[in-house]
N, C-alpha and C positions, 0 to 999 in steps of 0.2 A: 237616221231617225233613231231615237232612244226612248225607252220606257221609263217612266218615273212614278214613284209613289209619293203623292203630295197629301199631307195632313194639314188641314186648316183648323186652327183653334180660335176660340172666342165665342161671340154670339153669332153662331152660324147655322143653327137649326131653327126651323119655324119662321124663317125670314125670307124664304125663296132662294136660298143660296144654291141649291142643286140646279134649279132651273136657270139661274144666272150663269153657273159654270157651263151648263149645256149650251146656252146661247153663245157664250164666248168660244167654246170649243167648235161649234158649228161655223162661226165666222172665220176662225183661224185654221179650219180644216184639221182639227185634232181628233184622234181616235182614242177610245177607251171608255171609261165610265166614272160616275160619281155616286156616292151613297153616304147616308148618315151612319155614324157609328154609335154604339151604345154609350160611349163615354162622353158624348156631346160634341165630338169633332165631326168634320166632314172629310171623307177620304176620296181622293181622285186618283185614278190610274190613267195616265195619259201618255200617248205616243207623241213626242214632240220633236220637231226638226230644230236644228240650231237657230234658224232664222225666226221661229215663232215662240221659242221657249220663254224668252224674256218678256215678250208681249203678254203671253198667257199668264205667267206668274204675276206680272204687274197688275193685270185686271183682277186676279184673285185677291191680291192685297187690298184692293179697293172694295170689292164685294158690292152687293145690292144695298140700297139706302138704309134699310133697317138692320143691317148686320154691323158687327164690329170685329174685324179681324185683328187678333192679338199676336198670332204667331203662325208661320207656315214652315213646316219641315218638308224638305225635298230630298228624296233618296233615289238614285238611279237603281233600277232593278233589271232582272233578266228580261230581254225583249219579249213582249207578248203581242200577238197579232189580233187586231180588232178591225171590224168593217165599218164601224160608226162610233158615235159617242152616245152613251145611254145613261139614263137615270135609273139606278137600282134601288130597290126597297131595303 
């Protein structure tokens, strides 16, 4: 398992994107958190296994119906331990 910093750009705030990410994370057993950033992006820190990384990213690219994902940046970061996946303010 590896930790990733995932920045989602586009129309991703005010459209239920964080709740969407949490639902996907819960289904795929991903740990970490998601939050809105002041610059209009959504940031997710996620612990992903090799077998669920592509599925998670694929779902983020789709997003909820009212969103429009323009770009996703994915960077591997130092491993962080989380017990669940949370929405942060």
